[in-house]
N, C-alpha and C positions, 0 to 999 in steps of 0.2 A: 776327560780324566780331571783335568787341572782347573774345570772350575768346580767339579765339587770337591775337590782339595781346597781351591780360595773360599770356597763356603764354608766348609768346614773349620776352618783355621781363621775365617772373618778376614783374610787378605787378599790381596791384587794377584792376577793371574803374572802378572810383574815381578811381584814379589815372592812370591810360589819359588818362578824360575829363576832368579838374580839367589834367595835363599840354597837352591838346590845347586848353583855351581860354585859360590862361595864353600859348601859343604863337600864341595868334589875336590876343595881345595885351589880353584884356578882364582884367578885376577879377576873383578869385574869392575869396568868405568863404567855404569850407567851417565849419561845425559840428558840434561833439560834446565830447561828455564823456566817449567813449569813450578811456583812456589810447591804445590799442592804435590806435588811427583817429587821435589826434590827431601820432602819430608815424608813421604810415603818410603822413600829411596834409605830413607836416615832411617824407618822404622824396621830393620833387617834384625837386630837384635833384640836378643831376649825370648827367641823364639828358634826351635828347630823342628825339621823334616824327620819324620819317622823311619827308621830302617828300610818298612815297608814300602813309606812316598815315596823315600830316595829310590828305590828299587822298582819303582813303577814312571817314574820318569827317566830310568835307564833305560829302562824297556822300551819306550820311543827312540832309541835312535838308529838315525838312516844316512849314519857315514857320512855325514854333510859340514861343511865348514860354516860357523856363524855369518863370519865376511870372507871372501876369496876376493885373495888380496889381487887376483889379476883383473876383477870388474872392478875393484874398487879404481888399480891405477890407470883401468884407461877410460873409468864415467871420468875422473878426476882431471889425468894429464894428456889422457887420449891419446897412450903408447904402452905398451909394456916391457921397454927395455930396460928397466929395473931389475926384472926377472933374470 
């Protein structure tokens, strides 16, 4: 489904997902050192996902976090005592 939206809009899947998050009112902090990706991240202005497209992406919800802090702490610091 994301592939289809990407082709229809002429945007990357990353752009579709970032735009969905922004339209949800979420803060996004895309990280890249690749100039092409940084340019792509800046091209999120001037277009929107339709309500129907937003609904389709919403329907993909699996009640999972994008970042599980516990996993990050354990991998980064080797312990979970901050939680």
